C-alpha positions in Angstrom: 137.0 120.8 -80.6 140.5 121.4 -80.1 141.4 123.9 -77.4 143.3 126.8 -79.4 140.5 126.9 -82.0 138.2 127.2 -79.0 140.1 130.0 -77.7 140.4 131.8 -81.5 136.6 131.4 -81.8 136.0 133.2 -78.4 138.0 136.0 -78.9 136.6 136.9 -82.3 133.1 136.2 -82.4 133.2 137.7 -78.6 134.3 141.1 -80.0 132.0 140.9 -82.9 128.8 139.9 -80.6 129.8 142.8 -78.3 129.8 145.0 -81.2 126.7 144.1 -82.9 124.6 143.9 -79.4 126.0 147.7 -78.5 123.8 148.8 -81.7 120.7 147.3 -79.6 122.0 149.0 -76.5 122.9 145.7 -74.8 126.0 146.1 -72.5 128.9 144.0 -73.3 128.7 141.8 -70.5 125.3 140.6 -71.4 126.6 140.0 -74.9 129.6 137.9 -73.7 127.3 135.7 -71.6 124.7 135.1 -74.2 127.6 134.0 -76.7 129.0 131.8 -74.0 125.5 130.0 -73.7 125.1 129.7 -77.6 128.6 128.4 -78.3 128.7 126.2 -75.0 128.1 122.5 -74.6 124.9 122.2 -74.4 123.8 124.2 -77.6 126.4 124.6 -80.6 129.3 122.6 -78.5 132.2 125.3 -80.1 133.9 125.0 -76.5 136.3 122.5 -75.7 136.3 120.4 -72.7 139.6 121.5 -71.8 138.8 125.2 -71.8 135.4 124.4 -69.5 137.8 122.4 -67.3 139.8 125.3 -66.7 137.2 127.7 -65.8 138.2 127.4 -62.1 141.6 128.6 -63.0 140.8 131.5 -65.5 138.1 132.8 -62.9 140.9 132.8 -60.2 143.1 134.7 -62.2 140.4 137.2 -63.4 139.4 137.7 -59.9 142.5 138.1 -58.5 143.2 140.9 -61.0 139.9 142.6 -60.3 140.4 142.3 -56.6 143.9 143.7 -56.8 142.4 146.7 -58.7 139.7 147.2 -56.2 142.3 147.4 -53.6 143.2 150.8 -54.8 139.7 152.2 -53.7 141.2 151.9 -50.1 143.6 154.5 -50.3 143.8 157.3 -47.6 143.5 159.9 -50.2 140.4 158.3 -52.1 138.8 157.9 -48.4 139.2 161.6 -48.1 137.9 162.5 -51.5 134.7 160.4 -51.3 133.5 161.8 -48.2 131.1 160.3 -45.4 128.1 159.8 -47.2 129.4 157.4 -50.0 131.3 155.5 -47.6 127.9 155.2 -45.7 125.5 154.4 -48.5 128.3 151.8 -50.4 128.4 149.7 -47.1 124.5 149.9 -46.3 123.4 148.9 -49.5 125.8 146.1 -49.8 124.8 144.7 -46.5 121.2 145.5 -47.0 121.0 143.1 -50.5 123.0 140.5 -48.2 120.5 140.6 -45.3 117.4 140.4 -47.2 118.0 137.8 -49.8 119.4 135.5 -47.0 116.4 136.1 -44.8 114.0 135.9 -48.1 115.7 132.4 -48.9 115.6 131.2 -45.6 112.5 132.1 -44.0 110.2 132.3 -47.5 111.8 129.7 -49.6 112.9 127.4 -46.6 116.5 127.2 -48.3 119.6 125.8 -45.8 120.9 128.6 -43.9 124.4 127.9 -45.4 122.9 128.4 -49.3 120.8 131.5 -48.3 124.2 133.1 -46.9 125.9 132.1 -50.1 123.1 133.6 -52.2 122.7 136.9 -50.1 126.4 137.6 -50.1 126.8 137.0 -54.0 123.6 139.7 -54.3 125.8 142.4 -52.4 127.7 143.3 -55.7 127.2 145.6 -58.3 128.7 146.1 -61.8 130.5 149.3 -62.0 131.2 149.1 -65.6 127.4 149.5 -66.5 127.1 152.2 -64.5 130.0 154.1 -65.6 128.9 153.8 -69.4 125.3 154.9 -68.6 127.0 157.8 -67.2 129.3 158.6 -70.2 126.6 157.7 -72.9 124.4 160.5 -71.4 127.1 162.8 -70.2 126.0 162.8 -66.8 127.3 165.7 -64.2 126.8 166.7 -60.8 126.3 165.7 -56.9 124.3 162.6 -57.5 126.5 161.2 -60.4 129.8 161.8 -58.3 128.1 160.0 -55.3 126.8 157.3 -57.7 130.6 156.8 -58.8 131.9 156.8 -55.4 129.6 154.0 -54.3 130.2 151.6 -57.2 134.0 152.3 -57.0 133.7 150.6 -53.4 130.7 148.4 -53.5 132.2 145.6 -55.2 135.2 145.6 -52.5 132.3 145.0 -49.6 131.2 142.3 -51.9 134.0 140.5 -51.8 134.5 141.3 -48.0 131.0 139.9 -47.4 131.4 136.8 -49.7 134.7 135.8 -48.0 133.1 135.8 -44.5 130.1 134.1 -45.5 131.7 131.5 -47.5 133.7 130.5 -44.3 130.6 130.4 -42.5 128.8 128.4 -44.9 131.5 125.7 -45.0 131.2 125.4 -41.5 127.3 125.4 -41.2 127.4 122.5 -44.1 129.5 120.3 -42.0 126.4 120.2 -39.5 128.9 120.2 -36.7 127.7 120.2 -33.0 125.4 123.2 -31.7 127.7 123.9 -28.8 130.9 123.7 -31.1 129.5 125.5 -34.0 129.6 129.1 -33.3 133.1 129.0 -32.0 134.7 127.0 -34.7 133.0 129.4 -37.1 134.1 132.4 -35.7 137.9 131.2 -35.1 137.9 129.9 -38.9 136.3 132.8 -40.6 138.5 135.2 -38.1 142.1 133.2 -39.1 141.2 133.1 -42.8 140.4 136.9 -42.9 143.4 137.9 -41.0 145.8 135.4 -42.7 144.7 137.0 -46.1 145.3 140.6 -45.1 148.7 139.5 -43.6 149.9 137.7 -46.7 148.8 140.6 -49.5 150.1 143.2 -47.0 153.5 141.3 -47.1 153.5 140.6 -50.8 152.8 144.3 -51.4 155.6 145.4 -49.3 157.6 143.4 -51.5 156.0 144.7 -54.9 156.6 148.1 -53.6 160.4 147.5 -52.9 160.8 145.6 -56.1 159.2 148.6 -58.0 162.5 150.7 -57.7 164.2 148.1 -60.1 161.6 148.5 -62.7 163.3 150.1 -66.1 160.6 149.4 -68.7 156.5 148.7 -68.8 157.1 145.2 -69.9 159.2 144.9 -66.3 156.4 146.3 -64.8 153.7 144.2 -65.9 155.6 141.2 -65.4 156.4 141.9 -61.6 152.9 143.0 -61.1 151.0 139.9 -62.7 153.7 137.7 -60.8 152.5 139.4 -57.6 148.9 138.6 -58.1 149.4 135.3 -59.1 152.0 134.4 -56.3 149.4 135.8 -53.8 146.4 133.9 -55.5 148.4 130.7 -55.2 149.9 130.9 -51.5 146.3 131.8 -50.5 144.7 128.4 -52.4 148.0 126.5 -50.6 147.1 128.0 -47.1 143.2 127.9 -47.4 142.8 131.8 -47.2 140.6 134.0 -49.4 142.3 134.8 -52.9 139.5 137.8 -53.3 140.9 139.4 -49.8 144.6 138.6 -50.4 144.6 140.4 -53.6 142.5 143.3 -52.7 144.7 143.5 -49.2 147.6 143.6 -51.8 146.4 146.8 -54.0 145.3 148.5 -50.6 148.8 148.1 -49.2 150.9 149.0 -52.3 148.6 152.1 -53.1 149.4 153.3 -49.7 152.8 153.0 -49.4 153.6 155.6 -52.2 151.0 157.6 -54.2 153.0 156.9 -57.6 152.2 153.1 -57.1 149.2 153.9 -59.6 151.5 152.6 -62.1 150.7 149.0 -61.1 147.4 149.3 -61.4 147.2 151.1 -64.8 149.3 148.6 -66.6 147.1 145.9 -66.1 144.6 147.6 -68.6 146.8 146.6 -71.4 145.8 142.8 -70.9 142.8 142.5 -68.7 140.0 143.2 -71.8 140.7 139.7 -73.4 141.2 138.3 -69.9 137.5 139.6 -69.0 136.0 138.6 -72.3 137.1 134.7 -71.7 135.8 134.9 -68.3 132.5 136.0 -69.0 131.9 134.0 -72.0 133.1 131.1 -70.1 130.6 131.8 -67.1 127.9 132.0 -70.1 129.2 128.5 -71.3 129.0 126.9 -67.7 125.5 127.5 -67.3 123.6 124.3 -67.0 120.5 125.0 -69.2 118.9 121.5 -67.7 118.5 123.3 -64.5 116.7 126.3 -65.6 113.1 124.9 -64.8 114.3 124.5 -61.1 115.3 127.7 -60.4 112.4 130.2 -61.1 111.4 130.8 -57.5 114.8 131.1 -56.2 116.0 133.4 -59.2 112.8 135.6 -59.0 113.2 135.9 -55.3 116.9 136.6 -55.6 116.3 139.3 -58.1 113.6 141.0 -56.2 115.3 141.1 -52.9 118.5 142.1 -54.5 117.0 145.2 -55.7 115.0 145.9 -52.5 117.8 145.2 -50.5 120.1 147.8 -52.9 117.6 150.5 -52.8 116.6 150.4 -49.2 120.1 150.2 -47.9 121.4 153.2 -50.2 118.4 155.3 -49.2 119.0 154.7 -45.7 122.6 155.6 -45.7 121.8 158.5 -47.8 119.4 159.7 -44.8 122.0 158.9 -42.3 124.5 160.6 -44.0 121.8 163.5 -44.3 122.8 164.0 -48.1 120.9 165.8 -50.9 117.3 164.8 -51.7 117.7 163.3 -55.0 120.4 161.1 -53.6 118.1 160.2 -51.0 115.3 159.1 -53.1 117.2 157.7 -56.4 120.7 156.5 -55.9 119.5 152.7 -55.1 118.2 152.4 -58.7 121.9 153.1 -59.9 123.3 150.2 -58.3 120.8 147.2 -60.0 123.5 146.1 -62.6 125.4 143.0 -61.4 127.9 141.2 -63.5 131.5 140.1 -63.1 132.2 140.0 -59.4 128.8 138.4 -58.7 129.6 135.7 -61.4 133.3 135.2 -60.2 132.3 134.7 -56.6 129.4 132.3 -57.9 131.9 130.4 -59.7 133.6 129.8 -56.3 130.9 128.9 -54.5 130.4 126.4 -57.3 133.7 125.0 -56.7 133.0 125.2 -52.9 130.1 123.3 -53.0 129.8 120.7 -55.7 126.6 119.2 -54.7 124.8 122.8 -54.8 127.2 124.4 -57.2 125.7 124.1 -60.3 122.4 125.3 -58.8 123.8 128.4 -57.3 125.8 129.4 -60.4 122.8 128.6 -62.8 120.8 130.8 -60.8 123.1 133.8 -60.8 124.1 133.7 -64.6 120.5 134.0 -65.0 119.8 136.7 -62.8 122.9 138.6 -63.8 121.6 138.6 -67.7 118.3 140.1 -66.3 120.1 142.8 -64.1 122.6 143.6 -67.0 119.4 144.3 -69.3 117.2 146.0 -66.7 120.2 147.7 -64.8 121.2 150.4 -67.3 117.5 151.7 -67.9 117.0 151.7 -63.9 120.5 153.6 -63.8 119.2 156.2 -66.7 116.1 156.6 -64.8 117.9 157.5 -61.6 120.1 160.1 -63.5 117.2 161.6 -65.2 115.1 161.9 -62.1 118.1 163.5 -60.1 118.2 166.0 -63.4 121.8 165.3 -64.3 121.2 163.9 -67.7 122.1 166.6 -70.2 119.7 166.2 -73.0 
């Protein structure tokens, strides 16, 4: 199977698969994942080895674009608009899932700490697209809906930060360093990676803001935006920094320098849909079907404790910020869908830890399919209980 033919198959069949399953109320992400599994090397084998081997490249590009877009949410104007409650809820629900999944895998299933940390950090993610689609479908309006939209806008940004820190710690733990120097090395390495990523992203953000004055056409804007994102990712890899944090810093610095810099983010919408399609289909194609019998207990534990962590953390955040009763009771149920960022960071974990990478990725893909099937129904339940669905 040649590479160009595979690319054509992925784009064409991916589009029709999403349209078909949409009629059955399946999210597009689920359709892409299932398609990837079906046409992948373990079933129909319609994806060329060249594309499978390029999964890391594609995931780095797509995740860099996602991280850049998430940086937009860190504008001063946005933080003034969303208020204290959204900020508190978003932080605590992400941290809640991270801690509970990590503790459950470490103490209940007796997994190694670095592996538990990786699963916990991946569990912090939420899929904004699935939540937004449910809100649009049912024309939900009100305080609960606005709070939910604010939380999902920030959630994946916290996930990237949590994952970047956890990845650095996991790498140090996996080296089995001596007890006396382990903590010092972990903290120094983690701190240097985070600070370095923010400095790199900030510097390229300042450069991109300056280059923006020479832009005359939308084509120029698209080219310099993509080049900045790819340069940030490439230099991050060279310097062993977090690709995700660097690009998020790039977006955050850019949006805070000038209000009209929103154009740098909007221009990417013209090309990101086919890239996301490729990303999700390849995620499904990378699923190691042979590992499915081995992941049962971990997948179930991961699924259950992500939900408990998000519901408990979001409710705690709502109580601490003294928001309305419906938000306190039901906000966590709107945060269950999980897709893009979770799969992306799982791919990074797979590449960083070859010995357990396939195991981590297969577990997350399996859980993601379940999350994307169950999540939209949970979001609808939350919106209905909050009384904000217009029926």
